[in-house]
C-alpha positions in Angstrom: 0.0 0.0 0.0 1.4 3.4 -1.1 0.1 6.6 0.4 1.8 10.0 0.0 4.9 8.4 -1.5 5.4 6.2 1.5 4.9 2.4 1.6 2.8 0.8 4.4 3.9 -2.9 4.4 1.6 -5.6 5.9 -1.2 -3.1 6.5 -4.4 -4.7 5.3 -6.0 -1.3 5.7 -5.5 2.2 7.1 -8.3 3.1 9.4 -9.5 5.8 11.7 -8.6 5.2 15.3 -10.8 7.3 17.6 -8.8 10.0 19.3 -5.6 9.0 17.4 -6.1 9.8 13.8 -6.9 8.4 10.3 -3.9 6.3 9.5 -4.0 3.3 11.9 -2.1 0.3 10.6 -4.6 -2.6 10.6 -3.3 -5.9 9.6 -6.8 -7.1 8.8 -9.5 -4.6 7.6 -12.6 -4.0 9.6 -15.0 -5.6 7.2 -13.1 -8.9 7.6 -12.3 -8.5 11.3 -16.0 -8.1 12.2 -16.9 -11.4 10.6 -14.4 -13.2 12.9 -14.5 -14.4 16.5 -14.6 -11.7 19.2 -10.9 -11.8 20.1 -9.8 -11.6 16.4 -11.8 -8.4 16.0 -9.3 -6.5 18.0 -6.2 -8.7 17.5 -6.5 -7.9 13.8 -5.8 -4.3 14.7 -2.4 -5.2 16.1 0.3 -3.5 14.0 3.1 -6.1 14.6 5.0 -6.8 11.4 3.7 -3.7 9.7 6.3 -1.4 8.4 6.6 2.2 7.3 9.1 2.2 4.4 10.6 5.0 2.4 13.7 6.4 0.7 15.0 9.9 1.1 18.3 11.8 0.8 17.4 13.7 4.0 20.0 13.1 6.7 17.6 14.0 9.6 14.1 12.6 9.0 11.3 13.3 11.5 8.6 10.7 11.7 5.4 11.6 13.7 3.1 8.9 15.1 1.0 7.7 18.0 0.3 4.3 19.4 -2.7 2.7 21.1 -2.0 0.8 24.3 -0.5 -2.7 23.7 -2.4 -5.6 25.1 0.2 -6.9 27.5 2.5 -3.9 28.1 2.5 -0.3 29.2 4.7 0.9 26.4 4.9 0.0 22.7 8.1 -1.2 21.0 9.3 0.3 17.7 12.4 -0.9 15.9 14.2 1.3 13.3 16.0 -0.4 10.5 18.1 1.1 7.7 18.0 -1.6 5.0 18.8 -4.9 6.8 20.4 -3.3 9.9 18.8 -2.6 13.2 19.6 1.0 14.2 17.6 1.5 17.4 14.8 0.0 19.5 12.5 2.4 21.2 9.9 1.9 24.0 7.3 4.6 23.5 4.3 5.8 25.5 0.8 5.1 24.3 -1.8 7.7 23.6 0.2 10.7 22.7 1.7 12.0 19.4 5.4 11.5 19.3 8.3 11.8 16.9 11.4 9.9 16.0 14.4 11.5 14.3 16.1 9.1 11.9 19.8 9.9 11.3 21.9 8.2 8.7 24.2 5.6 10.3 27.8 7.0 9.8 29.3 3.5 9.8 27.6 2.8 6.4 30.3 4.9 4.8 32.9 2.4 6.1 31.6 -0.6 4.3 31.3 -1.6 0.7 27.9 -1.4 -1.0 28.1 -5.2 -1.5 28.5 -5.7 2.2 25.5 -3.6 3.3 23.1 -4.6 0.5 23.2 -8.3 0.7 20.3 -9.1 3.1 17.3 -8.5 1.0 16.7 -4.8 1.5 18.8 -2.0 -0.1 20.7 0.0 2.5 18.9 3.3 1.5 15.5 2.0 2.7 14.3 3.3 6.1 12.0 0.9 7.9 9.9 1.9 11.0 8.7 -1.4 12.5 6.0 -1.4 15.2 6.1 -4.3 17.7 3.4 -6.5 19.2 0.2 -5.5 20.8 -1.3 -2.1 19.9 -2.2 -0.1 16.8 0.5 2.2 15.2 -1.0 5.4 13.8 1.0 7.4 11.3 0.8 11.2 11.3 3.5 12.2 8.8 7.1 12.6 7.8 9.1 15.8 7.6 12.1 15.4 5.3 12.9 19.1 5.5 12.6 19.9 1.8 14.2 16.7 0.6 12.2 14.3 -1.7 10.8 11.1 -0.4 9.6 8.0 -2.3 8.6 4.4 -1.6 11.2 1.7 -2.2 11.5 0.3 -5.7 10.9 -3.4 -6.2 14.6 -4.1 -6.6 15.3 -2.4 -3.2 13.2 -5.0 -1.4 13.1 -8.8 -1.2 11.6 -10.3 -4.4 9.6 -13.0 -2.7 6.5 -12.3 -0.6 5.5 -14.7 2.2 2.3 -14.5 4.2 2.2 -16.2 7.6 -1.2 -17.1 9.1 -1.6 -18.7 12.5 -1.9 -18.4 16.3 -0.1 -16.2 18.8 3.0 -18.3 18.1 2.9 -16.9 14.6 1.6 -13.5 15.7 4.5 -13.5 18.2 6.8 -10.5 18.0 9.5 -9.1 15.8 11.7 -11.9 17.2 9.1 -14.5 16.3 9.9 -17.5 14.0 8.3 -15.9 10.8 10.5 -12.9 11.1 13.6 -15.0 11.9 13.0 -17.3 9.0 12.3 -14.4 6.6 15.7 -12.9 7.5 17.5 -16.2 6.8 15.7 -16.6 3.5 16.0 -12.9 2.6 12.2 -12.8 1.8 9.5 -10.3 2.7 7.1 -11.6 5.4 3.6 -10.4 6.2 2.5 -11.5 9.7 -1.2 -12.2 9.8 -1.2 -14.3 13.0 -4.1 -13.9 15.4 -3.1 -14.3 19.0 -5.6 -16.6 20.7 -8.0 -16.2 17.8 -6.8 -18.3 14.8 -10.1 -20.1 14.1 -9.8 -20.6 10.3 -13.0 -18.8 9.6 -14.4 -18.7 6.1 -14.2 -14.9 5.9 -10.5 -15.1 6.8 -9.8 -17.8 4.2 -11.5 -15.8 1.5 -9.7 -12.6 2.3 -6.3 -14.4 2.4 -7.0 -15.9 -1.0 -8.6 -13.0 -2.7 -7.3 -9.8 -1.2 -3.7 -10.4 0.0 -0.6 -10.3 -2.2 1.7 -13.2 -1.6 4.0 -15.7 -3.4 3.9 -18.3 -0.7 1.6 -18.7 2.3 2.0 -20.7 5.6 -1.0 -21.7 7.7 -0.4 -22.8 11.3 -3.6 -24.4 12.4 -5.1 -26.0 15.6 -3.8 -24.6 18.9 -6.4 -21.9 19.3 -9.2 -24.2 18.3 -8.6 -27.4 20.4 -10.7 -26.2 23.3 -13.7 -24.9 21.3 -14.3 -27.1 18.2 -14.8 -30.8 17.7 -12.5 -32.7 15.3 -15.3 -32.7 12.8 -15.7 -28.9 13.0 -12.0 -28.4 12.8 -11.8 -30.6 9.7 -14.5 -28.6 8.0 -12.7 -25.3 8.6 -9.2 -26.7 7.6 -10.7 -28.1 4.4 -12.3 -24.8 3.4 -9.1 -22.9 4.1 -6.7 -25.2 2.2 -9.1 -25.9 -0.6 -9.8 -22.2 -1.1 -6.1 -21.4 -1.2 -5.2 -24.2 -3.5 -8.1 -23.7 -5.9 -7.6 -20.0 -6.3 -3.8 -20.1 -6.4 -3.0 -23.5 -7.9 0.5 -22.4 -8.9 1.6 -20.9 -5.6 3.3 -22.8 -2.7 1.0 -23.3 0.3 2.3 -24.7 3.6 0.1 -26.5 6.1 1.5 -26.7 9.6 -0.2 -28.6 12.5 0.2 -28.0 16.2 3.6 -27.2 17.7 4.7 -29.3 20.7 3.5 -28.1 24.0 2.7 -29.4 27.5 -0.5 -31.1 26.3 1.1 -32.8 23.3 1.3 -36.6 23.3 4.9 -37.6 24.2 5.4 -34.5 26.4 2.2 -34.6 28.5 1.3 -37.0 31.2 -1.2 -39.7 30.2 -3.9 -37.7 32.0 -3.2 -34.4 30.3 -2.7 -35.5 26.6 -5.2 -33.4 24.6 -7.3 -35.7 22.5 -8.5 -32.9 20.2 -4.9 -32.0 19.5 -4.0 -35.6 18.6 -7.0 -35.6 16.2 -6.3 -32.2 14.8 -2.7 -33.1 13.9 -4.0 -36.2 12.0 -6.7 -34.2 10.3 -4.3 -31.6 8.9 -2.2 -34.4 7.4 -5.2 -36.2 6.0 -6.8 -33.0 4.5 -3.5 -32.0 2.8 -3.1 -35.5 1.4 -6.7 -35.7 0.2 -6.4 -32.3 -1.6 -3.4 -33.7 -3.4 -2.1 -30.5 -4.9 1.6 -30.6 -5.9 2.0 -27.1 -4.4 0.4 -27.9 -1.0 3.1 -28.9 1.4 2.5 -30.5 4.8 5.1 -29.7 7.5 4.7 -31.2 11.0 4.8 -28.7 13.9 7.1 -31.1 15.7 9.6 -30.7 12.9 9.7 -27.0 13.4 9.8 -26.8 17.2 12.4 -29.6 17.7 13.5 -28.5 21.2 10.9 -28.7 24.0 13.0 -26.5 26.2 12.6 -23.8 23.6 9.2 -23.2 25.2 8.7 -20.5 27.8 7.5 -21.3 31.3 3.8 -21.7 30.2 5.0 -24.7 28.1 3.0 -23.3 25.2 4.6 -20.2 23.8 8.2 -20.4 22.6 10.9 -18.2 24.1 13.2 -16.2 21.9 15.5 -19.2 21.9 12.6 -21.4 20.8 11.5 -19.0 18.0 15.1 -19.0 16.7 15.1 -22.8 16.5 11.7 -22.7 14.8 12.9 -20.0 12.3 16.0 -22.0 11.4 14.1 -25.2 10.9 11.3 -23.7 8.9 13.7 -21.7 6.8 15.5 -24.9 5.9 12.3 -26.6 4.8 11.1 -23.5 2.9 14.4 -23.2 1.1 14.0 -26.8 -0.1 10.3 -26.5 -1.2 10.8 -23.1 -2.8 14.0 -24.5 -4.6 16.1 -21.6 -3.3 19.7 -22.2 -3.9 
């Protein structure tokens, strides 16, 4: 999405946020959100993985923004990248208009263009990256008389990956989709729905018809195991995967079942093994096999999270260490199925 010569990456829509302004970065637009489960209706407003991207010769750029309150924190996190390089991490107050001054990193003059342009993004691309939890609202850029433009296609990774799933996919800027994308030098759109990934029809249709992607991954099951029977789960998984494969027969689609956790067979006590999860994992395999598309790839969650101690203390959500392991494993599998040399 390009507005006023600035690119808004991963924003499914720019919407009015009452009291904040008109340019709220929504990962999922309101007409889709309001057809989903109650939690998804506000989690889809989370700006994690969205980016403000632009190129300018201005050496001192001022970016003006505000942020709604993150769900689990008092302050919001914003990371500033120049190309592939993290320049700063800021914790900002919610509810007030603020500004960031972006200053060209002097060290870039010490390295060759080949060295600083090898990670997928050109080194002249500024990237303002909101973290997990709240809605980032953009108010404007002051380049003090210098021109500003969106990045050119050749200044960004060529391949677009859309990641759909639970809070484990929603995660953070250190989550496994972002880690894998860095390794693969591809551009990721994070469409995870923390606690709210229910594979609804409206979401499946929107992912298939309104999102721009070259490859999509669908992590399915963990948010549904306490609410839906195996039969209901199968119906939703079938609709999601059939919709994607039918409408995009030539694009790679990755189906992922539940990542190991404290209720997973083999890790849980006999009394705590979750029977729905066992059934769900089998169903994802069976549905993917039954569809039979050469571009539909089944990856076991257990082959991505291969280290149980990569979980945090709730024995459900990965720690940063766990996300790194998952990102490395998924990147290796995606490199193979995408035939990336």
